[in-house]
C-alpha positions as CSV (number, residue, x, y, z in Angstrom):
1,X,-72.2,-65.1,-28.4
2,X,-70.8,-61.5,-27.2
3,X,-66.9,-60.8,-28.3
4,X,-65.2,-58.3,-26.0
5,X,-62.2,-56.1,-26.6
6,X,-59.4,-56.0,-24.5
7,X,-58.8,-52.7,-23.1
8,X,-55.2,-51.3,-24.2
9,X,-52.7,-51.4,-21.2
10,X,-52.3,-47.7,-19.7
11,X,-49.0,-46.0,-21.2
12,X,-46.4,-44.1,-19.2
13,X,-44.0,-41.4,-20.6
14,X,-40.6,-41.6,-18.9
15,X,-41.4,-38.5,-17.0
16,X,-44.5,-39.7,-15.5
17,X,-43.0,-42.9,-14.5
18,X,-39.9,-41.1,-13.0
19,X,-42.3,-38.7,-11.1
20,X,-44.3,-41.0,-9.6
21,X,-41.5,-43.2,-8.5
22,X,-40.0,-40.1,-6.6
23,X,-43.3,-39.6,-5.3
24,X,-43.3,-43.5,-3.9
25,X,-40.0,-43.0,-2.4
26,X,-40.4,-39.6,-0.9
27,X,-43.8,-40.9,1.0
28,X,-42.4,-44.5,1.7
29,X,-39.3,-43.7,3.3
30,X,-39.6,-39.8,4.7
31,X,-36.8,-38.5,6.7
32,X,-34.1,-40.9,7.2
33,X,-30.2,-41.1,8.9
34,X,-27.5,-42.7,6.7
35,X,-23.9,-43.2,7.7
36,X,-21.2,-43.8,5.1
37,X,-17.9,-42.4,3.7
38,X,-18.0,-39.6,1.7
39,X,-16.2,-39.4,-1.9
40,X,-16.8,-37.5,-5.2
41,X,-17.7,-34.2,-3.1
42,X,-18.1,-31.5,-6.1
43,X,-18.7,-27.9,-5.1
44,X,-20.0,-25.9,-8.4
45,X,-20.6,-22.4,-8.2
46,X,-24.1,-22.4,-7.7
47,X,-23.2,-23.5,-4.2
48,X,-24.6,-26.6,-3.9
49,X,-22.7,-29.5,-2.7
50,X,-23.0,-33.2,-4.6
51,X,-21.2,-36.4,-3.3
52,X,-21.5,-39.9,-2.8
53,X,-22.0,-41.9,0.1
54,X,-20.8,-45.2,0.4
55,X,-19.9,-48.2,2.7
56,X,-17.9,-51.9,1.8
57,X,-20.5,-52.9,-0.7
58,X,-23.0,-49.8,-1.6
59,X,-23.2,-46.3,-2.6
60,X,-25.4,-44.0,-3.0
61,X,-25.6,-40.6,-4.8
62,X,-26.3,-36.9,-2.6
63,X,-27.4,-33.6,-3.0
64,X,-27.1,-30.9,-0.4
65,X,-28.3,-27.8,-1.5
66,X,-26.7,-24.0,-0.3
67,X,-29.6,-23.0,2.0
68,X,-29.1,-25.9,3.8
69,X,-25.1,-26.7,3.7
70,X,-24.5,-22.8,4.8
71,X,-26.0,-24.1,8.3
72,X,-23.2,-26.4,8.9
73,X,-20.4,-25.6,11.4
74,X,-17.7,-27.9,9.3
75,X,-16.7,-28.4,5.6
76,X,-16.8,-32.4,4.9
77,X,-13.6,-33.2,3.3
78,X,-13.2,-36.8,0.9
79,X,-12.9,-39.5,2.9
80,X,-14.5,-38.4,6.0
81,X,-17.6,-40.8,7.8
82,X,-20.5,-38.8,8.0
83,X,-24.1,-39.3,9.3
84,X,-26.3,-37.6,7.1
85,X,-29.7,-37.0,7.3
86,X,-32.3,-36.4,4.4
87,X,-35.1,-37.6,2.2
88,X,-35.1,-40.4,-0.1
89,X,-35.8,-39.0,-3.4
90,X,-35.3,-39.8,-7.5
91,X,-33.6,-37.2,-9.7
92,X,-36.5,-37.2,-12.5
93,X,-34.1,-35.9,-15.4
94,X,-31.9,-38.9,-15.1
95,X,-33.6,-41.4,-13.2
96,X,-31.1,-41.5,-10.4
97,X,-31.7,-42.6,-6.8
98,X,-30.4,-40.1,-4.7
99,X,-30.8,-38.6,-1.2
100,X,-31.4,-35.1,-0.4
101,X,-29.6,-34.1,2.6
102,X,-30.7,-31.4,5.2
103,X,-28.1,-32.2,7.9
104,X,-24.7,-33.8,8.7
105,X,-22.5,-34.5,11.5
106,X,-18.9,-36.3,11.2
107,X,-19.4,-39.7,12.8
108,X,-16.8,-40.2,15.9
109,X,-14.9,-37.0,16.3
110,X,-17.5,-34.4,16.2
111,X,-18.7,-31.8,14.1
112,X,-18.7,-29.2,16.7
113,X,-15.1,-29.7,17.5
114,X,-14.0,-30.3,13.7
115,X,-16.1,-26.8,12.8
116,X,-13.9,-25.3,15.9
117,X,-10.6,-26.5,14.4
118,X,-11.1,-25.5,11.1
119,X,-12.2,-21.8,12.0
120,X,-9.1,-22.1,14.2
121,X,-7.3,-22.5,11.3
122,X,-8.9,-20.2,9.0
123,X,-8.7,-16.9,11.4
124,X,-5.2,-17.8,12.1
125,X,-4.0,-17.7,8.6
126,X,-5.7,-14.6,8.2
127,X,-3.6,-13.2,11.1
128,X,-6.4,-12.6,13.7
129,X,-4.8,-13.8,16.5
130,X,-1.4,-11.9,15.8
131,X,0.1,-10.4,18.7
132,X,0.8,-7.1,16.8
133,X,-3.2,-6.2,16.6
134,X,-3.7,-6.6,20.2
135,X,-4.6,-3.6,21.9
136,X,-3.3,-2.6,25.4
137,X,-5.6,-2.6,28.2
138,X,-5.8,0.5,30.2
139,X,-4.2,0.8,33.7
140,X,-7.1,2.1,35.3
141,X,-10.5,2.0,33.4
142,X,-13.3,4.3,34.7
143,X,-16.1,2.8,33.0
144,X,-16.3,-0.7,31.4
145,X,-19.0,-2.5,29.6
146,X,-19.8,-6.2,30.5
147,X,-21.5,-8.2,27.8
148,X,-22.9,-11.2,29.0
149,X,-26.5,-12.5,30.5
150,X,-27.8,-10.2,32.8
151,X,-28.9,-12.7,34.9
152,X,-26.1,-15.3,34.9
153,X,-23.0,-16.0,37.6
154,X,-20.8,-14.3,35.4
155,X,-21.9,-10.7,35.8
156,X,-22.5,-11.4,39.5
157,X,-19.0,-12.6,39.9
158,X,-17.5,-9.8,38.3
159,X,-19.4,-7.2,40.3
160,X,-18.4,-8.9,43.5
161,X,-14.7,-8.7,42.5
162,X,-14.8,-5.3,41.4
163,X,-16.9,-4.2,44.8
164,X,-14.1,-5.8,46.9
165,X,-11.0,-4.5,44.8
166,X,-12.0,-1.1,43.2
167,X,-15.6,0.0,43.5
168,X,-15.1,3.6,42.0
169,X,-15.2,1.6,38.4
170,X,-18.3,2.0,36.8
171,X,-19.9,-0.8,35.5
172,X,-22.8,-1.1,32.4
173,X,-24.2,-4.1,31.5
174,X,-25.3,-5.1,27.8
175,X,-27.2,-8.1,28.2
176,X,-27.2,-10.9,25.6
177,X,-28.0,-14.5,25.3
178,X,-24.9,-16.4,26.0
179,X,-25.8,-20.0,24.3
180,X,-28.4,-20.8,21.4
181,X,-29.1,-19.8,17.9
182,X,-29.3,-16.2,18.6
183,X,-26.8,-15.4,21.0
184,X,-23.9,-14.8,18.2
185,X,-26.0,-12.2,16.3
186,X,-26.8,-10.4,20.0
187,X,-23.2,-10.4,20.8
188,X,-22.1,-8.9,17.3
189,X,-25.0,-6.1,18.3
190,X,-23.2,-5.6,21.7
191,X,-20.0,-5.5,20.4
192,X,-21.2,-2.4,17.8
193,X,-23.5,-0.4,20.6
194,X,-20.4,-0.6,23.0
195,X,-18.1,1.0,20.5
196,X,-20.7,4.3,20.7
197,X,-20.3,4.5,23.9
198,X,-17.7,6.5,26.3
199,X,-16.1,2.8,27.5
200,X,-12.6,2.2,28.2
201,X,-13.0,-1.5,28.3
202,X,-15.1,-4.2,27.4
203,X,-15.6,-7.9,29.3
204,X,-17.2,-10.3,26.8
205,X,-17.8,-13.6,29.2
206,X,-20.1,-16.4,30.6
207,X,-19.9,-19.1,33.0
208,X,-18.7,-22.8,32.2
209,X,-20.6,-25.3,30.1
210,X,-20.3,-27.8,27.3
211,X,-18.7,-27.3,23.9
212,X,-22.4,-26.8,22.5
213,X,-23.2,-24.5,25.3
214,X,-19.7,-22.1,24.2
215,X,-20.4,-22.3,21.2
216,X,-21.8,-18.9,20.0
217,X,-18.1,-17.7,21.0
218,X,-17.0,-19.5,18.5
219,X,-18.8,-18.5,15.6
220,X,-17.0,-16.7,12.9
221,X,-18.8,-13.4,12.7
222,X,-18.6,-13.2,16.8
223,X,-14.6,-13.4,16.0
224,X,-14.6,-10.8,13.4
225,X,-16.4,-8.3,15.4
226,X,-14.2,-8.9,18.6
227,X,-11.0,-8.3,15.9
228,X,-12.7,-5.4,14.3
229,X,-13.7,-3.8,17.6
230,X,-12.0,-0.1,18.4
231,X,-12.5,-0.7,22.4
232,X,-10.2,-3.5,23.9
233,X,-12.0,-6.8,25.0
234,X,-11.3,-8.9,27.5
235,X,-12.7,-12.6,27.0
236,X,-13.9,-14.6,29.9
237,X,-15.7,-17.3,28.6
238,X,-16.0,-20.4,30.7
239,X,-13.9,-22.3,33.2
240,X,-10.4,-22.2,33.5
241,X,-10.0,-25.7,31.0
242,X,-12.3,-24.0,28.5
243,X,-10.9,-22.3,25.6
244,X,-12.7,-20.5,22.5
245,X,-12.2,-18.6,19.4
246,X,-13.1,-15.3,21.4
247,X,-10.2,-16.1,23.6
248,X,-7.8,-16.4,20.6
249,X,-9.0,-13.0,18.9
250,X,-9.7,-10.6,22.1
251,X,-6.9,-8.5,23.2
252,X,-6.4,-10.5,26.5
253,X,-7.8,-13.7,27.9
254,X,-9.2,-14.3,31.5
255,X,-9.8,-17.9,32.7
256,X,-12.9,-16.8,34.1
257,X,-15.3,-13.7,35.1
258,X,-13.8,-13.3,37.9
259,X,-10.1,-13.5,37.2
260,X,-11.3,-10.9,34.0
261,X,-12.5,-8.7,36.6
262,X,-9.2,-8.9,38.8
263,X,-7.1,-8.5,35.9
264,X,-8.7,-5.3,34.7
265,X,-8.8,-3.7,38.2
266,X,-6.5,-2.6,40.9
267,X,-6.3,-3.5,44.4
268,X,-7.8,-0.9,46.4
269,X,-5.6,-1.7,49.8
270,X,-2.3,-1.5,47.6
271,X,-3.3,1.6,45.5
272,X,-4.1,2.9,49.4
273,X,-0.7,2.2,50.7
274,X,1.1,3.1,47.4
275,X,-1.1,6.6,48.0
276,X,0.0,6.9,51.5
277,X,3.9,6.2,50.2
278,X,3.8,8.8,47.8
279,X,2.1,11.5,50.3
280,X,5.0,10.9,52.5
281,X,7.4,11.2,49.9
282,X,5.8,14.3,48.8
283,X,5.6,16.0,52.1
284,X,9.2,14.9,52.5
285,X,10.5,16.8,49.4
286,X,8.2,20.1,50.1
287,X,9.9,20.4,53.5
288,X,13.0,20.0,51.8
289,X,12.2,22.5,48.9
290,X,11.4,25.5,51.4
291,X,14.6,24.8,53.8
292,X,16.3,25.4,50.4
293,X,14.5,28.6,49.6
294,X,15.1,29.8,53.0
295,X,18.6,29.5,52.7
296,X,18.7,31.2,49.1
297,X,16.4,33.9,50.8
298,X,18.9,34.6,53.6
299,X,22.1,34.7,50.9
300,X,20.1,37.2,48.6
301,X,19.1,39.6,51.6
302,X,23.0,39.8,52.8
303,X,23.7,40.4,49.1
304,X,21.0,43.1,48.7
305,X,22.7,46.8,48.6
306,X,20.7,50.3,48.8
307,X,18.6,51.4,45.7
308,X,20.4,54.6,46.0
309,X,24.4,53.1,46.2
310,X,23.4,51.1,43.0
311,X,21.8,54.2,41.0
312,X,25.3,56.3,41.6
313,X,27.4,53.3,40.5
314,X,25.2,53.2,37.7
315,X,25.1,57.0,36.9
316,X,29.3,56.7,36.8
317,X,29.4,53.9,34.4
318,X,27.4,56.0,32.2
319,X,29.4,58.9,32.1
320,X,32.5,56.5,31.5
321,X,30.8,55.1,28.6
322,X,29.6,58.6,27.0
323,X,33.5,59.6,27.3
324,X,34.7,56.6,25.4
325,X,31.6,56.8,22.6
326,X,32.6,60.6,22.0
327,X,36.2,59.4,21.7
328,X,35.5,56.6,19.4
329,X,33.8,58.8,17.2
330,X,36.4,61.8,17.0
331,X,39.2,59.1,15.9
332,X,36.7,57.1,13.9
333,X,36.1,60.7,11.7
334,X,39.5,61.4,11.9
335,X,40.0,58.3,10.1
336,X,37.5,58.8,7.4
337,X,38.5,62.3,6.5
338,X,42.3,60.9,5.9
339,X,40.8,58.3,3.7
340,X,39.0,60.8,2.0
341,X,41.6,63.1,1.3
342,X,43.6,59.9,-0.1
343,X,41.0,58.9,-2.5
344,X,40.6,62.5,-3.6
345,X,44.5,62.4,-4.5
346,X,44.3,59.0,-6.2
347,X,41.3,60.4,-8.4
348,X,43.2,63.3,-9.6
349,X,46.1,61.1,-10.5
350,X,43.9,59.1,-12.5
351,X,42.1,61.6,-14.9
352,X,40.8,59.8,-18.1
353,X,41.7,62.4,-20.2
354,X,45.8,61.6,-20.6
355,X,44.7,57.9,-21.2
356,X,42.1,58.7,-23.8
357,X,44.7,60.5,-25.8
358,X,47.2,57.9,-25.5
359,X,45.0,55.1,-26.8
360,X,43.7,57.5,-29.6
361,X,47.1,57.3,-30.9
362,X,47.4,53.6,-30.4
363,X,44.1,53.5,-32.8
364,X,45.3,55.6,-35.2
365,X,48.8,53.7,-35.9
366,X,47.0,50.3,-36.0
367,X,44.6,52.0,-38.3
368,X,47.0,52.7,-40.8
369,X,48.8,49.4,-40.3
370,X,45.9,47.6,-41.2
371,X,45.4,49.3,-44.2
372,X,48.9,49.1,-45.7
373,X,48.2,45.5,-44.7
374,X,44.8,44.9,-46.8
375,X,46.4,46.1,-49.8
376,X,49.5,44.3,-49.9
377,X,47.2,41.3,-49.3
378,X,44.8,42.1,-52.0
379,X,47.7,43.1,-54.7
380,X,49.1,39.5,-53.8
381,X,46.2,38.1,-54.2
382,X,45.1,39.6,-57.7
383,X,48.8,38.6,-58.9
384,X,48.4,35.1,-58.1
385,X,44.8,35.0,-59.3
386,X,45.8,36.4,-62.9
387,X,48.6,33.6,-62.8
388,X,46.0,31.0,-62.1
389,X,44.1,32.0,-64.8
390,X,46.4,32.1,-67.4
391,X,47.4,28.2,-66.5
392,X,44.0,27.2,-66.5
393,X,43.2,28.8,-70.0
394,X,46.4,27.2,-71.4
395,X,44.8,23.5,-69.7
396,X,41.3,24.2,-70.8
397,X,40.6,21.6,-73.4
398,X,38.2,24.5,-75.0
399,X,41.5,26.2,-76.2
400,X,42.2,22.9,-77.7
401,X,38.8,22.7,-79.5
402,X,39.7,26.3,-80.4
403,X,42.5,25.5,-82.6
404,X,40.6,22.7,-84.8
405,X,40.1,19.7,-82.7
406,X,37.1,18.4,-81.3
407,X,35.6,15.6,-78.7
408,X,34.2,12.5,-79.8
409,X,31.1,11.6,-77.3
410,X,29.0,8.4,-77.5
411,X,25.2,9.2,-78.4
412,X,23.5,10.2,-75.2
413,X,26.9,12.1,-74.0
414,X,27.9,10.2,-71.4
415,X,31.0,8.2,-72.5
416,X,34.2,9.6,-74.4
417,X,35.4,7.6,-77.4
418,X,39.3,7.1,-77.5
419,X,39.3,4.2,-79.8
420,X,37.6,3.3,-83.0
421,X,36.9,-0.3,-81.5
422,X,34.2,1.4,-79.0
423,X,31.7,2.3,-81.8
424,X,30.0,0.2,-84.5
425,X,29.0,0.7,-87.9
426,X,25.6,2.5,-87.9
427,X,26.0,3.8,-84.4
428,X,25.3,7.5,-83.6
429,X,27.8,9.9,-82.1
430,X,28.5,13.2,-80.8
431,X,31.7,15.3,-82.1
432,X,31.8,18.5,-79.9
433,X,33.2,21.4,-81.7
434,X,34.5,24.9,-80.4
435,X,31.3,26.8,-81.2
436,X,28.9,23.8,-81.2
437,X,27.9,19.7,-81.4
438,X,27.7,18.0,-84.8
439,X,25.5,14.5,-84.6
440,X,26.9,11.8,-86.9
441,X,26.5,8.2,-87.7
442,X,29.3,5.8,-88.3
443,X,29.8,4.4,-91.9
444,X,32.7,2.8,-91.2
445,X,35.5,2.1,-88.7
446,X,39.4,1.9,-89.4
447,X,42.3,0.8,-86.9
448,X,45.3,2.6,-88.3
449,X,47.8,1.3,-85.6
450,X,47.1,-2.1,-86.9
């Protein structure tokens, strides 16, 4: 009888199991659309989004990586009802069942309209719609740039209106795509090119269409390019009822491309009529000026005299002025001569020799008085000093010591001993004499007053 050993079961690691389950889920389901309410939305610094989709009975974890969420035209918020497209997968690190999203739309109102409102609020808060930044349009542009589709109805309408109203305006077309994924980048590039050319004005426009068709004119990069443009921009996008972000940022909005052409161009008939009126006014003004000049010429001719008579009068006037000048000079010299004589007399009267002698006598007298005063003061001070010295010697303790007395001090010489009670037996004391000091030790103290 043959005995067989049972084959041990295959054992998988946790990592192997999670990897196999992830592959099975991704292959079995492929791409799916899931609709639900978003919650627990997290946006870490990596740029990835993590959130939960839920309904009344269940929920699923979701992840949307940065390279996919940057393509969205709106920003999801907590509580929104979304339709999310993605692949069913498994996060192997935790074994969590999840949905890897690559696109999402708002269920109901529409993602495009939501993105429009969000961008509108953002740009308004930054001041891009502020009237103070709007550039004035030139009253009569000589050369304009039209950024639109080269084959669209918009350029035909603009050229037709300009040809009817004022064909002297030069028009350059900068062709761009006006819908689709490449349109926004082409519009931004055309705006940059237009600023490098001598254009007086830019018309940015296209014909009508759906919100999705007009979406390039709602892109943030287009809005910022219009705001930064140094050439005035007229936005003429869609029909009269259409409104885009470009209309809000532009320096002027026109309801249609035709309306934009009418807005920036004067009417030729009105200009011709105005010019004829100005010509008539100018003719009348010139005629009146000529008549006035003729009258002035006639009056001037009547006042005009023969040059010889005028020269004779001027010669007589010159002689009169010469005589007046001579008299004035003689009077001036006479006055100066008298003043000179008067000053000489005063100078002789103010000779300094007499005043110097007088001041010398005063100086000598004052000097003698000062010397006498100093001598008297010194004598008085010497007498006072001698009296003070005598009083000082009489009061000096040294004189007392010279008569046989002494001063008893403590051993350190800091205290004067007045009473026998101030010292004790065995203490050392100093006795100050007239010619020195005796150091002694107390053997006994007596109080004679008792």
